[in-house]
C-alpha positions as CSV (number, residue, x, y, z in Angstrom):
1,M,44.7,27.5,-21.0
2,K,43.7,23.9,-22.5
3,K,45.8,22.9,-19.2
4,A,43.5,24.9,-16.9
5,S,40.4,23.4,-18.4
6,L,41.5,19.7,-18.4
7,T,42.2,20.4,-14.7
8,A,38.7,21.6,-14.1
9,I,37.0,18.9,-15.8
10,L,39.0,16.4,-13.8
11,A,38.2,17.9,-10.5
12,L,34.6,18.0,-11.7
13,C,34.7,14.6,-12.3
14,L,36.3,13.6,-8.8
15,L,33.5,15.9,-7.4
16,T,30.8,14.2,-9.0
17,A,32.4,10.6,-8.0
18,L,32.6,12.1,-4.2
19,W,28.9,13.3,-4.4
20,A,27.7,10.1,-5.7
21,Q,29.5,7.9,-3.0
22,D,28.1,10.1,0.1
23,A,24.3,9.9,-1.4
24,G,24.5,6.1,-1.3
25,Q,24.7,3.5,-4.1
26,D,20.9,3.9,-5.2
27,E,20.3,7.4,-5.0
28,P,20.8,9.5,-8.0
29,V,22.9,12.6,-7.8
30,R,22.5,15.8,-9.5
31,N,25.1,17.2,-11.5
32,P,26.2,20.6,-12.3
33,D,24.9,20.2,-15.6
34,G,21.4,19.4,-14.4
35,S,21.8,15.8,-15.0
36,Y,21.7,13.1,-12.7
37,S,24.4,10.1,-12.1
38,T,23.7,7.1,-10.1
39,S,25.5,3.5,-9.4
40,K,22.2,2.0,-9.5
41,Y,22.2,1.8,-13.2
42,N,25.0,1.2,-15.7
43,E,25.2,3.5,-18.7
44,A,23.1,1.3,-20.9
45,E,20.4,1.1,-18.4
46,R,20.5,4.5,-16.8
47,P,17.0,6.5,-17.7
48,D,17.5,9.0,-20.4
49,D,17.8,12.5,-19.0
50,S,17.5,14.5,-22.3
51,Y,15.6,17.6,-22.4
52,L,12.9,15.6,-24.4
53,A,13.1,12.8,-21.8
54,K,12.4,15.4,-18.9
55,F,9.8,17.1,-21.0
56,E,7.4,13.9,-21.4
57,A,8.1,12.6,-17.7
58,L,6.8,15.8,-16.4
59,D,3.3,14.8,-17.8
60,I,3.1,11.4,-16.9
61,V,4.7,12.1,-13.2
62,D,1.7,14.8,-12.9
63,K,-0.5,12.1,-13.9
64,L,0.6,9.3,-11.7
65,M,1.1,11.5,-8.7
66,K,-2.8,11.9,-8.7
67,K,-3.7,8.5,-9.3
68,N,-1.3,6.7,-7.3
69,L,-2.3,8.7,-4.4
70,E,-6.2,8.0,-4.9
71,G,-5.1,4.5,-4.8
72,I,-2.7,4.6,-1.8
73,L,-5.7,6.6,0.3
74,L,-8.2,3.9,-0.5
75,L,-5.8,1.2,0.6
76,K,-5.2,3.1,3.9
77,V,-8.6,2.6,4.9
78,I,-9.0,-0.8,3.8
79,S,-5.8,-2.2,5.2
80,T,-6.6,-0.6,8.7
81,N,-10.1,-2.1,8.5
82,F,-8.7,-5.4,7.6
83,S,-5.7,-5.7,9.3
84,D,-6.2,-9.7,9.9
85,K,-5.8,-9.8,5.9
86,G,-2.2,-9.1,6.3
87,W,-2.5,-6.3,3.7
88,S,-0.3,-3.7,5.9
89,G,3.1,-4.6,5.0
90,D,2.0,-4.1,1.3
91,Y,0.4,-1.0,1.9
92,E,3.3,0.4,3.8
93,K,5.9,-0.6,0.7
94,C,3.1,1.7,-1.4
95,L,3.4,4.5,0.9
96,E,7.1,4.5,1.5
97,S,7.8,3.9,-2.4
98,Y,5.2,6.7,-3.2
99,K,7.0,9.4,-0.9
100,K,10.4,8.6,-2.4
101,A,8.8,9.5,-5.8
102,A,7.1,12.6,-4.3
103,A,10.7,13.7,-3.2
104,Y,12.1,13.0,-6.5
105,Y,9.0,15.3,-8.0
106,Y,9.6,18.4,-5.3
107,Q,13.4,18.2,-5.9
108,R,12.3,18.4,-9.7
109,N,14.2,15.4,-10.7
110,M,11.5,14.1,-13.2
111,I,13.0,11.5,-14.9
112,Y,13.5,9.6,-11.4
113,A,10.1,10.4,-10.3
114,R,9.1,8.7,-13.4
115,K,10.7,5.6,-12.6
116,E,9.8,5.4,-9.0
117,L,6.0,6.5,-9.6
118,E,5.8,3.5,-12.4
119,A,7.0,1.1,-9.9
120,N,4.9,2.4,-7.2
121,T,2.0,1.9,-9.9
122,K,2.8,-1.9,-10.2
123,D,2.6,-2.3,-6.5
124,V,-0.4,-0.2,-5.8
125,K,-2.1,-2.2,-8.6
126,A,-1.0,-5.4,-7.0
127,L,-2.4,-4.7,-3.5
128,L,-5.7,-3.4,-5.3
129,K,-6.1,-6.7,-7.2
130,K,-5.7,-8.8,-4.0
131,V,-8.3,-6.5,-2.4
132,A,-10.8,-6.6,-5.2
133,E,-10.3,-10.5,-5.2
134,E,-11.3,-10.6,-1.4
135,Y,-14.1,-8.1,-1.8
136,E,-15.6,-10.3,-4.6
137,K,-15.8,-13.2,-2.4
138,D,-17.2,-11.5,0.4
139,S,-19.6,-9.8,-1.6
140,K,-21.1,-13.0,-3.0
141,V,-21.4,-14.8,0.3
142,I,-23.3,-11.8,1.7
143,L,-25.6,-11.7,-1.1
144,D,-26.2,-15.5,-1.4
145,E,-27.3,-15.5,2.2
146,C,-29.7,-13.0,1.5
147,I,-31.7,-15.4,-1.3
148,P,-33.1,-17.6,1.4
149,R,-34.4,-14.9,3.2
150,I,-36.0,-13.2,0.5
151,L,-37.8,-16.5,-0.8
152,A,-39.2,-17.1,2.9
153,L,-40.9,-13.9,2.7
154,H,-42.1,-14.7,-0.9
155,F,-43.7,-17.8,-0.1
156,N,-45.3,-16.4,3.3
157,E,-48.8,-15.8,2.7
158,R,-49.1,-13.3,5.8
159,V,-46.7,-11.1,4.0
160,K,-49.0,-11.0,1.1
161,A,-52.0,-9.9,3.2
162,D,-49.8,-7.2,4.7
163,P,-49.4,-4.2,2.5
164,A,-46.4,-2.9,4.7
165,K,-44.7,-6.3,4.8
166,S,-45.4,-6.7,0.6
167,K,-43.7,-3.3,0.2
168,E,-40.8,-4.3,2.3
169,L,-40.6,-7.6,0.3
170,V,-40.5,-5.7,-3.0
171,D,-38.0,-3.2,-1.8
172,N,-35.5,-6.1,-0.7
173,Q,-36.0,-8.1,-4.1
174,I,-34.9,-4.8,-5.8
175,R,-31.9,-4.5,-3.5
176,L,-30.8,-7.9,-4.1
177,R,-31.2,-7.6,-7.9
178,I,-29.4,-4.4,-7.5
179,G,-26.7,-6.2,-5.2
180,F,-25.9,-8.8,-7.8
181,G,-25.7,-6.4,-10.7
182,Q,-23.0,-4.4,-8.6
183,L,-21.3,-8.2,-8.1
184,D,-21.3,-8.6,-11.8
185,D,-20.3,-5.1,-12.6
186,G,-17.5,-5.3,-10.1
187,S,-16.3,-9.2,-11.6
188,F,-16.4,-7.7,-14.9
189,S,-13.7,-4.6,-13.7
190,N,-11.9,-7.3,-12.2
191,L,-11.6,-9.3,-15.4
192,T,-10.4,-5.9,-17.1
193,M,-8.0,-5.1,-14.4
194,N,-9.7,-2.0,-13.1
195,Y,-9.6,-3.1,-9.7
196,E,-10.2,0.5,-8.0
197,T,-13.4,0.4,-9.7
198,A,-14.1,-3.3,-8.8
199,I,-13.5,-2.4,-5.5
200,Y,-16.1,0.2,-5.1
201,H,-18.8,-2.0,-7.0
202,F,-18.5,-5.0,-4.6
203,R,-18.6,-2.3,-1.6
204,M,-22.1,-1.4,-3.1
205,A,-23.0,-4.9,-3.2
206,K,-22.3,-5.8,-0.1
207,A,-23.8,-2.6,1.5
208,Y,-27.1,-3.6,-0.4
209,G,-26.9,-7.4,1.0
210,I,-26.2,-6.0,4.4
211,K,-29.3,-4.0,4.2
212,I,-31.5,-6.7,3.4
213,L,-30.0,-9.3,6.2
214,E,-30.8,-6.1,8.7
215,E,-34.4,-5.7,7.2
216,T,-35.1,-9.2,7.0
217,A,-33.9,-10.1,10.5
218,K,-36.0,-10.7,13.5
219,P,-36.5,-7.5,15.7
220,E,-34.3,-9.0,18.5
221,E,-31.8,-10.0,16.1
222,R,-31.1,-6.7,13.8
223,D,-28.6,-5.4,16.6
224,S,-26.3,-8.5,16.2
225,V,-26.6,-8.2,12.4
226,K,-25.4,-4.6,12.4
227,A,-22.3,-5.6,14.9
228,K,-21.5,-8.5,12.8
229,Y,-21.0,-6.1,9.8
230,Q,-20.3,-2.9,11.4
231,V,-16.4,-2.7,10.2
232,Q,-17.7,-3.7,6.8
233,I,-20.3,-1.1,6.9
234,A,-18.0,1.7,7.7
235,D,-15.6,0.6,5.0
236,N,-18.3,0.4,2.6
237,M,-18.5,4.2,3.2
238,N,-14.7,4.6,2.9
239,R,-14.4,5.2,6.7
240,I,-11.7,3.7,9.3
241,F,-13.5,1.9,12.0
242,D,-12.4,2.5,15.3
243,K,-11.4,-1.0,16.6
244,S,-11.9,-0.3,20.0
245,K,-15.3,0.5,19.6
246,I,-16.2,-2.9,18.2
247,S,-19.7,-4.1,19.9
248,N,-19.6,-7.7,20.9
C-alpha cells in the first residue's frame, strides 16, 4: 500500500513538472490541489497561495480590475489623440499586462492576477504621470495666451460703452479665473500623485482657455482658432478625434 502511494506521489510530481515545462517558464501551472507552480519564482519568492492569501487577493483584484480599466480606457483616448507624443508603446504595454491579469482572474487564479494587476497599476500610473505633466504645460500655455486678450478688452473704451461687449468681457474674465483655478487644482493633484484627477482638471483648464481664445478672436479668425485646437477640444470631452477629418 505504501509502495503504491509513493509511486502515485512520484507520478504526480513528474506530471506537475511536465505541465510547467509545457506552459513556459513564466506561466504558473495549476496543480491538482489548487495551488500553482512556476519557474518564474524560486520557493522563497513564489507568492503565498494559502487560502487566506487567496481570500485577501480576491478583494484586491476586484478593485484593481475596475480602477486599472478606467485608467487604460482614458489612456486609449489620449494616446490615440496625441500619437505624436510617443505614448502608444507605453499604452500597449499597459493593455497587454491588463489582459494577462484578466486571464488569470477568469481562470480564478487570484494570486497571480493580483501580482499582475499590481505591476499593471504601476505601469498605468507611470503613463498617467507623463500625460498629466504634459497636460499641465499645455494648460498653462493656453491660459497665458488668454491674458493679453482679456487685458486688451479691459482697456478698450468701446467695450465699456457697449453692454454686450461688456458682458462678453466679464464672462471671459470669469472663464479665465476658473481656468487658472482648474490649473491650480490639477497641479496639486500632480503633487499628490493623483494623476488621473489631474488630467481631468487640466482638460477643464484647457477647455476654458480655448473658449476664451475663440470668443476674443476676430470673426474671420475664429475658424482657424477652432481648427488649431480641434484635437484638444475632442480630447477635453474624452473623445477620440478622427485625424482624417483634421481641418487645414
